N, CA, C and O of each residue as an XYZ file, in Angstrom:
880
protein
N     200.525    167.522    -47.814
C     201.495    167.803    -46.714
C     202.267    167.038    -46.009
O     201.974    165.917    -45.592
N     203.554    167.775    -45.811
C     204.604    166.740    -45.414
C     205.580    167.447    -44.046
O     206.037    168.577    -43.877
N     205.623    166.306    -43.295
C     206.518    166.567    -41.900
C     207.782    165.665    -42.188
O     207.830    164.742    -43.000
N     208.812    166.119    -41.351
C     210.020    164.939    -41.384
C     210.491    164.554    -42.672
O     210.799    163.432    -43.073
N     210.501    165.653    -43.261
C     210.859    165.789    -45.008
C     212.529    164.862    -45.033
O     212.866    164.486    -46.156
N     213.259    164.608    -44.154
C     214.268    163.856    -44.583
C     215.193    164.688    -45.425
O     215.860    164.319    -46.392
N     215.102    166.018    -44.815
C     216.150    167.111    -45.945
C     217.730    166.591    -45.834
O     218.364    166.143    -44.878
N     218.036    166.804    -47.001
C     219.796    166.624    -46.985
C     220.472    167.951    -46.487
O     220.034    168.980    -47.001
N     221.521    168.081    -45.519
C     222.423    168.713    -44.676
C     223.396    169.194    -46.215
O     223.727    168.536    -47.201
N     223.640    170.764    -45.786
C     224.327    171.035    -46.969
C     226.073    170.646    -47.013
O     226.856    170.618    -46.064
N     226.277    170.428    -48.156
C     227.676    170.044    -48.769
C     228.884    170.736    -47.292
O     228.797    171.851    -46.778
N     229.666    169.890    -47.023
C     230.461    170.611    -45.906
C     231.368    171.350    -46.626
O     231.596    171.073    -47.804
N     232.126    172.611    -45.836
C     232.692    173.072    -46.253
C     234.386    172.620    -46.410
O     234.945    171.989    -45.513
N     234.988    172.975    -47.481
C     236.315    172.089    -47.544
C     237.231    173.645    -47.220
O     237.213    174.851    -47.466
N     238.004    172.565    -46.482
C     239.099    173.367    -45.796
C     240.448    173.520    -46.591
O     240.824    172.687    -47.416
N     241.227    174.806    -46.224
C     242.272    174.488    -47.083
C     243.409    174.985    -46.101
O     243.263    175.277    -44.914
N     244.628    175.021    -46.881
C     245.876    175.248    -46.061
C     246.730    176.163    -47.117
O     246.564    176.303    -48.329
N     247.675    176.722    -46.260
C     248.844    177.831    -46.736
C     249.866    176.964    -46.619
O     250.008    176.352    -45.560
N     251.075    176.704    -48.098
C     252.466    176.151    -47.540
C     253.353    176.926    -48.161
O     253.222    177.602    -49.181
N     254.287    176.768    -47.439
C     255.779    177.502    -48.132
C     256.470    176.357    -48.297
O     256.870    175.469    -47.543
N     256.539    176.662    -49.895
C     257.285    175.755    -50.619
C     257.893    176.173    -52.110
O     257.656    177.187    -52.767
N     258.776    175.023    -52.428
C     259.808    175.888    -53.774
C     258.904    175.077    -54.922
O     259.549    174.768    -55.923
N     257.507    174.695    -54.910
C     257.283    174.093    -56.197
C     255.839    174.166    -55.809
O     255.485    174.612    -54.718
N     254.901    173.662    -56.843
C     253.164    173.495    -56.903
C     253.479    172.205    -56.600
O     252.907    171.841    -55.573
N     254.384    171.115    -57.257
C     254.195    169.822    -57.081
C     254.252    169.668    -55.659
O     253.352    168.924    -55.267
N     255.307    170.294    -54.353
C     255.310    169.602    -53.730
C     254.531    170.061    -52.614
O     254.458    169.523    -51.509
N     253.879    171.247    -53.059
C     252.528    171.914    -51.966
C     251.291    170.655    -51.983
O     250.699    170.266    -50.976
N     251.064    170.109    -53.473
C     250.189    168.879    -53.741
C     250.789    167.995    -53.015
O     249.951    167.581    -52.214
N     251.974    167.378    -52.822
C     252.367    166.466    -52.358
C     251.721    166.779    -50.363
O     250.757    166.222    -49.838
N     252.287    167.398    -49.972
C     252.187    167.935    -48.768
C     250.823    168.254    -48.437
O     250.603    167.835    -47.300
N     249.625    168.918    -49.025
C     248.555    168.893    -49.020
C     247.754    167.628    -48.961
O     246.851    167.401    -48.155
N     248.365    166.498    -50.297
C     247.929    165.014    -49.755
C     248.215    164.323    -48.741
O     247.534    163.304    -48.629
N     249.177    164.551    -47.747
C     249.666    164.018    -46.216
C     248.237    164.965    -45.632
O     247.157    164.421    -45.402
N     248.417    166.044    -45.505
C     247.337    166.594    -44.686
C     246.113    165.748    -44.440
O     245.687    165.310    -43.371
N     245.590    165.599    -45.804
C     244.370    164.863    -46.154
C     244.593    163.553    -46.221
O     243.592    163.244    -45.575
N     244.986    162.736    -46.422
C     245.315    161.521    -46.858
C     244.614    161.294    -47.688
O     243.744    160.423    -47.676
N     244.941    162.251    -48.803
C     244.354    161.623    -50.097
C     245.360    161.673    -51.378
O     246.549    161.804    -51.087
N     245.029    161.584    -52.753
C     246.097    161.690    -53.307
C     246.629    163.099    -53.999
O     245.825    163.937    -54.408
N     247.975    163.265    -54.083
C     248.425    164.554    -54.703
C     247.547    165.228    -56.126
O     247.577    166.446    -56.305
N     246.957    164.521    -56.870
C     245.884    164.976    -58.080
C     244.679    165.132    -57.776
O     243.781    165.431    -58.564
N     244.520    164.841    -56.006
C     243.148    164.972    -55.873
C     243.247    166.626    -54.992
O     242.321    166.836    -54.209
N     244.146    167.547    -55.107
C     244.532    168.742    -54.508
C     244.613    169.725    -55.294
O     245.629    169.740    -55.989
N     243.883    170.565    -55.429
C     244.054    172.189    -56.164
C     244.853    173.032    -55.301
O     244.896    172.972    -54.072
N     245.526    173.881    -56.115
C     247.114    174.635    -55.588
C     246.797    176.099    -56.325
O     246.502    176.318    -57.500
N     246.915    176.738    -55.551
C     246.757    178.626    -56.118
C     247.684    178.933    -55.613
O     247.619    178.918    -54.384
N     249.032    179.372    -56.249
C     250.269    180.425    -55.983
C     249.789    181.892    -54.888
O     248.886    182.625    -55.291
N     250.168    182.055    -54.145
C     249.606    183.195    -53.600
C     250.709    184.203    -53.877
O     250.349    185.087    -54.654
N     252.055    184.304    -53.410
C     252.950    184.927    -53.624
C     254.021    183.932    -54.044
O     254.006    182.703    -53.983
N     255.168    184.958    -54.588
C     256.629    184.401    -54.843
C     257.284    185.043    -54.568
O     257.216    186.259    -54.742
N     258.136    184.445    -54.047
C     259.757    185.264    -53.293
C     260.521    184.588    -54.581
O     260.170    183.425    -54.779
N     261.320    185.011    -55.322
C     262.721    184.941    -56.015
C     263.646    184.939    -54.703
O     263.554    185.570    -53.650
N     264.564    184.000    -55.157
C     266.240    183.892    -54.856
C     267.065    184.675    -55.298
O     266.775    184.693    -56.494
N     268.073    185.479    -55.132
C     269.173    186.083    -55.887
C     268.863    186.246    -57.121
O     269.330    185.447    -57.932
N     268.065    187.236    -57.542
C     267.155    187.234    -59.195
C     267.093    185.804    -59.679
O     267.701    185.416    -60.677
N     266.268    184.980    -58.862
C     265.934    183.915    -59.534
C     266.827    182.860    -59.909
O     266.320    181.844    -60.384
N     268.582    182.956    -59.724
C     269.307    182.158    -59.739
C     268.975    180.935    -59.005
O     268.895    179.836    -59.554
N     268.737    181.192    -57.455
C     268.451    179.638    -56.827
C     267.125    179.580    -56.334
O     266.798    179.419    -55.158
N     265.997    179.796    -57.829
C     265.141    179.310    -57.631
C     263.760    180.274    -56.615
O     263.961    181.477    -56.453
N     262.612    179.722    -56.085
C     261.772    180.644    -55.543
C     261.068    180.010    -53.901
O     260.781    178.830    -53.699
N     260.965    180.764    -53.229
C     260.028    180.530    -52.431
C     258.470    180.877    -52.260
O     258.207    182.013    -51.864
N     257.191    179.801    -52.584
C     256.399    179.773    -52.849
C     255.237    180.014    -51.586
O     255.523    179.546    -50.483
N     254.179    180.606    -51.723
C     252.980    180.493    -50.629
C     251.986    180.227    -51.397
O     251.506    181.032    -52.195
N     251.482    178.732    -51.164
C     250.819    177.833    -51.914
C     249.331    177.887    -51.723
O     249.466    176.955    -50.930
N     248.158    178.087    -51.710
C     246.751    177.562    -51.055
C     246.669    176.342    -51.572
O     246.397    176.239    -52.768
N     246.872    175.254    -50.826
C     246.112    173.894    -51.244
C     244.727    173.653    -50.738
O     244.502    174.310    -49.722
N     243.483    172.724    -51.239
C     242.345    172.444    -50.918
C     242.175    171.201    -51.470
O     242.823    171.021    -52.502
N     241.612    170.446    -51.155
C     241.131    169.292    -51.624
C     240.154    169.796    -52.819
O     239.783    170.969    -52.771
N     239.664    168.873    -54.019
C     239.096    169.468    -54.945
C     237.544    169.013    -54.750
O     236.803    169.168    -55.720
N     236.995    168.442    -53.513
C     235.856    168.440    -52.914
C     235.921    168.016    -51.348
O     237.036    167.634    -50.993
N     235.335    168.018    -50.770
C     234.934    167.327    -49.288
C     235.692    166.047    -49.480
O     235.567    165.354    -50.490
N     236.602    165.716    -48.324
C     237.514    164.908    -47.933
C     236.547    164.057    -48.227
O     236.507    163.760    -49.421
N     235.626    163.484    -47.438
C     234.878    162.366    -47.097
C     234.229    161.913    -48.304
O     233.744    160.783    -48.243
N     234.079    162.742    -49.722
C     233.403    162.248    -50.794
C     234.979    161.903    -51.467
O     235.158    160.742    -51.833
N     235.680    162.515    -51.570
C     236.836    161.899    -52.250
C     237.293    160.371    -51.936
O     237.743    159.566    -52.750
N     237.011    160.133    -50.224
C     237.699    158.596    -50.120
C     236.450    158.182    -50.358
O     236.551    156.956    -50.389
N     235.128    158.524    -50.579
C     234.068    157.587    -50.223
C     234.488    156.949    -52.138
O     234.402    155.741    -52.358
N     234.852    157.802    -53.151
C     235.307    157.381    -54.408
C     236.045    156.156    -53.921
O     235.630    155.004    -54.043
N     237.570    156.647    -53.162
C     238.630    155.334    -53.310
C     237.932    154.179    -52.590
O     238.430    153.057    -52.680
N     236.768    154.380    -51.853
C     236.070    152.862    -51.073
C     235.306    152.665    -52.430
O     235.391    151.440    -52.507
N     234.623    153.047    -53.540
C     233.749    152.850    -54.082
C     234.479    152.029    -55.565
O     234.102    151.125    -56.310
N     235.523    152.779    -55.494
C     236.544    152.178    -56.992
C     236.945    150.538    -56.004
O     236.684    149.477    -56.573
N     237.380    150.513    -54.995
C     238.042    149.271    -54.350
C     237.366    148.408    -54.397
O     237.755    147.301    -54.772
N     235.736    148.746    -53.903
C     234.541    147.603    -53.927
C     234.400    147.252    -55.396
O     234.332    146.061    -55.700
N     234.356    148.084    -56.226
C     233.957    147.885    -57.782
C     235.076    146.519    -58.293
O     234.809    145.532    -58.979
N     236.741    147.047    -57.478
C     237.517    146.659    -58.621
C     237.372    144.777    -57.774
O     237.485    143.734    -58.417
N     237.160    144.853    -56.551
C     237.108    143.490    -56.153
C     235.716    142.979    -56.397
O     235.714    141.753    -56.288
N     234.446    143.503    -56.709
C     233.624    142.884    -57.641
C     233.640    142.569    -59.185
O     232.678    142.145    -59.826
N     235.087    142.892    -59.746
C     235.290    142.473    -60.915
C     234.379    143.163    -61.963
O     233.842    142.568    -62.897
N     234.264    144.557    -61.686
C     232.819    145.330    -62.197
C     233.498    146.290    -63.386
O     234.526    146.873    -63.039
N     233.141    146.462    -64.429
C     233.830    147.130    -65.238
C     233.105    148.611    -65.016
O     232.338    148.926    -65.926
N     233.239    149.495    -64.001
C     232.766    150.690    -64.086
C     233.738    151.780    -63.216
O     234.423    151.280    -62.323
N     233.805    152.855    -63.377
C     234.549    154.148    -62.787
C     233.548    155.035    -62.102
O     232.614    155.583    -62.689
N     233.833    155.146    -60.702
C     233.181    156.336    -59.734
C     233.618    157.694    -60.385
O     234.819    157.946    -60.483
N     232.815    158.438    -60.762
C     232.707    159.696    -60.854
C     232.241    160.625    -60.290
O     231.034    160.778    -60.478
N     232.898    161.571    -59.434
C     232.656    162.587    -58.117
C     231.821    163.585    -58.840
O     232.405    164.038    -59.825
N     230.120    164.260    -58.559
C     229.711    165.245    -59.161
C     229.938    166.778    -58.311
O     230.529    166.856    -57.234
N     229.451    167.723    -58.905
C     229.546    168.808    -57.783
C     228.729    168.849    -56.874
O     228.924    169.495    -55.844
N     227.268    167.898    -57.199
C     226.765    168.194    -56.290
C     227.034    166.884    -54.680
O     226.406    166.851    -53.622
N     227.987    166.157    -55.073
C     228.436    165.244    -54.060
C     227.548    163.872    -54.317
O     227.010    163.150    -53.478
N     227.574    163.764    -55.669
C     227.028    162.584    -55.984
C     227.986    161.640    -56.807
O     228.428    162.005    -57.896
N     228.273    160.506    -56.297
C     229.164    159.575    -57.170
C     227.754    158.799    -58.503
O     226.614    158.397    -58.270
N     228.362    158.858    -59.533
C     228.391    158.208    -60.230
C     229.309    156.938    -61.319
O     230.370    156.872    -61.939
N     228.378    156.272    -61.104
C     229.141    154.827    -61.817
C     228.935    155.205    -63.254
O     227.974    155.688    -63.853
N     230.205    154.815    -63.637
C     229.906    154.724    -65.247
C     230.833    153.608    -65.876
O     231.805    153.153    -65.273
N     230.488    153.250    -67.010
C     230.431    151.911    -67.561
C     229.591    150.702    -67.501
O     228.669    150.574    -66.696
N     230.048    149.523    -68.663
C     229.277    148.576    -68.994
C     228.647    147.937    -68.157
O     227.579    147.522    -68.608
N     228.905    147.594    -66.803
C     228.321    146.863    -65.878
C     227.274    147.602    -65.024
O     227.053    147.408    -63.829
N     226.506    148.718    -66.058
C     225.615    149.730    -64.686
C     224.302    148.276    -64.316
O     223.851    148.197    -63.173
N     224.033    147.680    -64.956
C     222.657    146.959    -65.155
C     223.061    145.912    -63.526
O     222.272    145.796    -62.589
N     224.476    145.272    -63.592
C     224.600    144.611    -62.220
C     224.710    145.164    -60.975
O     224.502    144.554    -59.926
N     225.191    146.869    -61.123
C     225.269    147.453    -60.053
C     224.394    147.772    -59.620
O     224.225    147.951    -58.414
N     223.576    147.935    -60.507
C     222.097    148.743    -59.722
C     221.256    147.486    -58.694
O     220.884    147.564    -57.523
N     221.157    146.354    -59.687
C     220.483    145.754    -58.958
C     219.110    145.203    -58.982
O     218.403    146.143    -59.344
N     218.393    144.194    -58.789
C     216.899    144.394    -58.874
C     216.088    145.284    -58.002
O     215.884    144.916    -56.845
N     215.705    146.170    -58.333
C     214.654    147.082    -57.878
C     215.776    148.354    -57.113
O     215.291    149.117    -56.279
N     217.006    148.445    -57.430
C     218.277    149.197    -57.084
C     218.633    149.137    -55.946
O     219.056    150.149    -55.385
N     218.528    147.517    -55.087
C     218.788    146.995    -54.202
C     220.311    146.947    -53.907
O     220.754    147.151    -52.777
N     221.394    146.557    -55.407
C     222.479    146.369    -54.859
C     222.914    148.036    -54.907
O     223.734    148.538    -54.139
N     222.449    148.501    -55.585
C     223.109    150.519    -55.582
C     222.697    151.045    -54.375
O     223.289    152.076    -54.055
N     221.750    150.590    -53.514
C     221.202    151.009    -52.235
C     222.323    150.560    -51.192
O     223.118    151.360    -50.697
N     222.294    148.846    -50.839
C     223.300    148.610    -50.451
C     224.764    149.290    -50.376
O     225.347    149.565    -49.328
N     225.319    149.544    -51.874
C     226.501    150.373    -51.361
C     226.697    151.672    -50.796
O     227.612    152.181    -50.148
N     225.446    152.122    -51.273
C     225.292    153.334    -51.147
C     225.705    153.762    -49.384
O     226.396    154.617    -48.831
N     224.593    152.302    -48.838
C     224.647    152.518    -47.153
C     226.209    151.994    -47.125
O     227.029    152.898    -47.285
N     226.472    151.344    -47.037
C     228.056    150.943    -47.302
C     229.158    151.614    -46.928
O     229.983    151.451    -46.029
N     228.955    152.727    -48.146
C     229.507    153.865    -48.594
C     229.590    154.864    -46.818
O     230.500    155.048    -46.010
N     228.169    155.270    -46.875
C     228.012    156.393    -46.101
C     228.444    155.865    -44.482
O     228.928    156.615    -43.635
N     228.108    154.220    -44.258
C     228.924    153.858    -42.939
C     230.177    154.052    -42.777
O     230.645    154.671    -41.821
N     230.963    153.448    -43.865
C     232.368    153.748    -43.615
C     232.721    155.237    -43.765
O     233.224    155.794    -42.789
N     232.563    155.750    -44.594
C     233.157    157.348    -44.783
C     232.474    158.608    -44.308
O     232.911    159.758    -44.340
N     231.182    158.113    -43.809
C     230.259    159.268    -43.255
C     229.370    159.390    -42.119
O     228.179    159.689    -42.043
N     230.329    159.054    -41.171
C     230.069    159.120    -39.898
C     229.689    159.956    -39.197
O     228.982    159.720    -38.217
N     230.103    161.203    -39.568
C     229.721    162.745    -39.251
C     228.244    162.634    -39.890
O     228.131    162.592    -41.115
N     227.140    162.588    -39.069
C     225.835    162.751    -39.581
C     225.545    164.200    -40.191
O     224.831    164.443    -41.163
N     226.225    165.066    -39.440
C     226.088    166.303    -39.446
C     226.415    166.966    -40.881
O     225.982    168.020    -41.347
N     227.335    166.004    -41.456
C     227.081    166.812    -42.944
C     226.502    165.566    -44.019
O     226.381    164.379    -43.718
N     226.211    166.150    -45.246
C     225.222    165.371    -46.200
C     226.187    164.221    -46.648
O     227.410    164.143    -46.767
N     225.182    163.393    -46.838
C     226.090    161.574    -47.120
C     225.786    161.614    -48.851
O     224.927    162.062    -49.610
N     226.801    161.006    -48.914
C     227.096    160.699    -50.255
C     225.705    159.918    -51.075
O     224.854    159.265    -50.472
N     225.712    160.106    -52.223
C     224.665    159.731    -53.406
C     225.130    159.036    -54.338
O     226.036    159.535    -55.004
N     224.556    157.412    -54.728
C     225.419    156.900    -55.673
C     223.948    156.630    -56.895
O     222.782    156.292    -56.691
N     224.646    156.943    -58.054
C     223.810    157.079    -59.398
C     224.345    155.964    -60.697
O     225.452    156.161    -61.197
N     223.909    155.380    -60.941
C     224.642    154.467    -62.004
C     223.484    154.358    -63.591
O     222.439    153.708    -63.591
N     223.917    155.014    -64.592
C     222.773    154.995    -65.520
C     221.657    155.486    -65.718
O     220.768    155.086    -66.470
N     221.688    156.566    -64.892
C     220.429    157.599    -64.801
C     219.142    156.801    -63.953
O     217.957    157.133    -63.958
N     219.868    155.477    -63.122
C     218.584    155.576    -62.684
C     217.878    156.098    -61.607
O     216.692    155.793    -61.484
N     218.470    156.907    -60.732
C     217.942    158.216    -59.969
C     216.443    158.875    -60.590
O     215.331    158.890    -60.063
N     216.849    159.344    -61.776
C     215.908    159.715    -62.716
C     214.502    159.208    -62.741
O     213.443    159.765    -62.451
N     214.776    157.988    -63.170
C     214.397    157.111    -63.286
C     213.284    156.595    -61.804
O     212.060    156.491    -61.718
N     214.172    156.412    -61.009
C     213.374    156.308    -59.263
C     212.592    157.068    -59.120
O     211.460    156.879    -58.675
N     213.186    158.310    -59.565
C     212.399    159.710    -58.961
C     210.901    159.936    -59.433
O     209.976    160.347    -58.732
N     210.862    159.569    -60.809
C     209.505    159.563    -61.605
C     208.520    158.250    -60.873
O     207.333    158.274    -60.546
N     209.518    157.161    -60.778
C     208.611    155.623    -60.044
C     207.997    155.979    -58.611
O     206.892    155.719    -58.134
N     208.923    156.557    -58.176
C     208.350    157.193    -56.696
C     207.589    158.484    -56.761
O     207.225    158.825    -55.636
N     207.271    159.215    -57.600
C     206.482    159.968    -57.441
C     205.115    159.712    -58.021
O     204.264    160.574    -57.799
N     204.857    158.904    -58.565
C     203.779    157.577    -59.117
C     203.252    157.289    -58.280
O     202.096    157.595    -57.987
N     204.226    156.420    -57.522
C     204.091    155.490    -55.923
C     203.246    156.639    -55.165
O     202.043    156.538    -54.924
N     204.034    157.723    -54.832
C     203.488    158.306    -53.875
C     201.868    158.944    -53.866
O     201.239    158.957    -52.809
N     201.276    159.461    -55.128
C     200.232    160.016    -55.349
C     199.286    158.473    -55.156
O     198.154    158.491    -54.673
N     200.017    157.097    -55.650
C     198.668    155.993    -56.101
C     198.351    156.025    -53.971
O     197.225    156.230    -53.517
N     199.711    155.757    -52.966
C     199.778    155.393    -51.820
C     198.587    156.654    -51.296
O     197.687    156.247    -50.562
N     198.593    158.177    -51.679
C     197.906    158.813    -51.258
C     196.366    158.743    -51.155
O     195.653    159.251    -50.290
N     195.905    157.787    -52.541
C     194.969    157.312    -52.904
C     194.149    156.457    -52.205
O     192.935    156.252    -52.203
N     195.258    155.929    -51.509
C     194.927    154.513    -50.783
C     194.271    154.755    -49.721
O     193.236    154.187    -49.373
N     195.159    156.083    -48.843
C     195.121    156.177    -47.539
C     193.785    156.855    -47.643
O     192.827    156.613    -46.910
N     193.819    157.892    -48.812
C     192.636    158.780    -48.283
C     191.162    157.592    -48.593
O     190.135    157.895    -47.986
N     191.120    156.614    -49.287
C     189.727    155.709    -49.684
C     189.791    154.355    -47.932
O     188.849    153.792    -47.375
N     191.245    154.314    -47.620
C     190.648    153.261    -46.111
C     190.465    154.351    -45.291
O     189.580    154.071    -44.483
N     190.965    155.665    -45.092
C     190.772    156.752    -44.341
C     191.753    156.142    -43.330
O     191.302    156.242    -42.189
N     192.917    155.560    -43.384
C     194.136    155.448    -41.989
C     195.187    155.602    -43.428
O     195.042    155.857    -44.624
N     196.556    155.201    -42.268
C     197.535    155.708    -42.482
C     197.938    154.191    -43.394
O     197.691    153.040    -43.032
N     198.447    154.525    -44.334
C     199.450    153.360    -45.444
C     201.121    153.562    -45.116
O     201.754    154.583    -44.848
N     201.485    152.360    -45.235
C     202.929    152.328    -45.009
C     204.002    152.003    -46.373
O     204.102    151.018    -47.105
N     204.617    153.105    -46.335
C     205.635    152.388    -47.939
C     206.744    151.510    -47.448
O     207.010    151.677    -46.258
N     207.518    150.534    -48.142
C     209.049    149.828    -48.109
C     209.535    150.810    -47.372
O     209.037    151.927    -47.231
N     211.079    150.155    -46.624
C     212.047    150.827    -46.276
C     212.561    151.782    -47.318
O     212.160    151.291    -48.374
N     213.061    152.600    -47.527
C     213.435    153.689    -48.496
C     215.032    154.144    -47.718
O     215.317    153.824    -46.564
N     215.891    154.900    -48.593
C     217.173    155.773    -47.817
C     215.966    157.256    -48.138
O     214.910    157.518    -48.713
N     217.165    157.953    -47.202
C     216.756    158.891    -47.278
C     216.470    160.045    -48.246
O     215.692    160.965    -47.992
N     217.259    159.894    -49.521
C     216.875    160.549    -50.714
C     215.478    160.149    -51.213
O     214.718    160.999    -51.677
N     215.070    158.576    -51.094
C     214.082    157.990    -51.785
C     212.975    159.144    -50.849
O     212.278    159.983    -51.419
N     213.010    158.984    -49.613
C     211.774    159.283    -48.736
C     211.586    160.624    -48.984
O     210.487    161.044    -49.347
N     212.603    161.391    -48.817
C     212.111    162.944    -49.471
C     211.834    163.265    -50.531
O     211.558    164.435    -50.795
N     211.836    162.203    -51.508
C     211.027    162.451    -52.737
C     209.675    162.140    -52.854
O     208.912    162.700    -53.641
N     209.256    160.915    -51.784
C     208.029    161.213    -51.193
C     207.393    161.993    -50.978
O     206.234    162.145    -51.363
N     208.402    163.060    -49.913
C     207.217    163.675    -48.478
C     207.534    164.804    -49.872
O     206.990    165.736    -49.279
N     207.842    165.266    -50.830
C     208.457    166.514    -51.819
C     206.861    165.930    -52.667
O     205.978    166.783    -52.764
N     206.578    164.532    -53.227
C     205.649    164.274    -54.047
C     203.938    164.866    -53.549
O     203.008    165.290    -54.234
N     204.064    164.684    -52.300
C     202.697    164.754    -51.641
C     202.652    166.411    -50.680
O     201.635    166.687    -50.043
N     203.507    167.095    -50.695
C     203.762    168.218    -49.485
C     202.650    169.149    -50.006
O     202.179    169.836    -49.100
N     201.882    169.447    -51.709
C     201.029    170.398    -51.723
C     199.713    169.345    -51.762
O     198.679    169.737    -52.303
N     199.764    168.345    -51.325
C     198.100    167.267    -51.170
C     197.688    167.654    -49.970
O     198.372    167.633    -48.947
N     196.516    168.030    -50.073
C     195.938    168.804    -48.677
C     195.088    167.802    -47.789
O     194.639    168.024    -46.664
N     194.932    166.284    -48.786
C     194.181    165.722    -48.472
C     194.862    164.378    -47.355
O     194.150    163.503    -46.862
N     196.187    164.485    -47.163
C     197.223    163.614    -46.968
C     198.067    164.310    -45.725
O     197.767    165.459    -45.399
N     198.948    163.722    -45.149
C     200.290    164.451    -44.456
C     201.203    163.158    -44.542
O     200.544    162.121    -44.622
N     202.621    162.992    -44.542
C     203.466    162.429    -44.399
C     204.561    162.689    -43.235
O     204.919    163.745    -42.715
N     204.945    161.417    -43.020
C     206.179    161.284    -41.630
C     206.978    160.213    -42.050
O     206.587    159.213    -42.652
N     208.239    160.508    -41.661
C     209.105    158.993    -41.538
C     209.359    158.452    -40.108
O     209.567    159.136    -39.106
N     209.312    157.278    -40.181
C     209.112    156.045    -38.958
C     210.395    154.743    -39.080
O     210.792    154.245    -40.133
N     210.865    154.404    -37.684
C     211.886    153.476    -38.219
C     212.836    154.177    -37.600
O     212.828    155.233    -36.967
N     213.885    153.186    -37.977
C     215.659    153.227    -37.554
C     216.210    152.917    -39.058
O     215.528    152.178    -39.767
N     217.323    153.416    -39.520
C     218.194    152.728    -40.794
C     218.468    151.683    -40.742
O     219.067    151.416    -39.700
N     218.320    150.855    -41.408
C     218.263    150.881    -42.852
C     216.844    150.496    -43.157
O     216.608    150.159    -44.317
N     215.842    150.497    -42.262
C     214.605    150.550    -42.240
C     213.291    151.451    -41.909
O     212.116    151.132    -41.732
N     213.806    152.415    -41.900
C     213.184    154.154    -41.917
C     212.587    153.864    -43.039
O     213.113    153.540    -44.104
N     211.226    154.011    -42.729
C     209.983    154.202    -44.315
C     208.834    155.457    -43.971
O     208.539    155.836    -42.837
N     208.427    155.844    -44.912
C     207.378    157.049    -45.082
C     205.680    156.438    -44.776
O     205.261    155.418    -45.323
N     205.174    156.949    -44.188
C     204.004    156.580    -43.554
C     202.996    157.682    -44.332
O     203.376    158.837    -44.141
N     201.768    157.566    -45.185
C     200.957    158.439    -45.479
C     200.066    158.258    -44.992
O     199.770    157.075    -44.827
N     198.867    159.620    -44.338
C     197.891    159.249    -43.234
C     196.930    160.796    -43.971
O     197.198    161.967    -44.242
N     195.693    159.847    -44.046
C     194.951    160.870    -44.392
C     194.413    161.755    -43.338
O     194.061    161.458    -42.196
N     194.418    162.839    -43.906
C     193.728    164.292    -42.798
C     192.675    163.858    -42.114
O     192.439    164.207    -40.957
N     192.022    163.123    -42.738
C     190.669    162.550    -41.723
C     190.706    161.292    -40.741
O     189.879    160.555    -40.204
N     192.054    161.425    -40.783
C     192.361    159.994    -39.953
C     192.451    160.877    -38.568
O     193.104    161.912    -38.433
N     191.700    160.274    -37.639
C     191.329    160.754    -36.063
C     192.397    160.120    -35.305
O     192.746    160.722    -34.290
N     193.004    158.998    -35.597
C     194.191    158.365    -34.647
C     195.364    158.847    -35.308
O     196.423    158.220    -35.312
N     195.223    159.746    -35.762
C     196.874    160.156    -36.167
C     197.028    161.751    -35.266
O     195.941    162.306    -35.104
N     197.836    162.242    -34.887
C     198.215    163.199    -34.157
C     199.356    163.713    -34.662
O     200.490    163.252    -34.535
N     198.986    164.769    -35.290
C     199.773    165.674    -36.112
C     200.914    166.748    -35.445
O     201.559    167.497    -36.178
């Protein structure tokens, strides 16, 4: 059973604007200025086209422009690219549909670091700078399939800690983890009727504590 599951908030809505322009290129350039991103990161859709003097003098367009993803996520990719360049690492940040930045390239092992510490530090730094609005879902980093391997490791760890808590008859704390990692631990144990989980502490030292149901000192 689990409490305080550190659920991720939904992806933020993408704002759009309708502009009157003479070309799609102009619409993308103006949209980039609105959101302070690059024209290549703008998606454009022509809504109406009014031709001037039978088309001889061009057209007036009404164009809907939108960032291809939430602006904070796009800017997270900009930041990550700058950091990787300064670290002289051969990696390219790619933004996935669910708001994850996947780092692709030959230096995957370097950026993951020991036990994923470097990757977690980069993720924390990116969110600190680009995701100050805590009502939106925070960006996640992956590299070389690390997150999938980490999911499997945390599932095994959660079961092991649950057995230890039951054996001891008292709470067992895990190491500080990111909200994504804590959520995985909560999910791994939510169907275990012998333990309950909760998160305690402040970021970046927030951690999961596993309590046996028989622990009378734990107030659910």
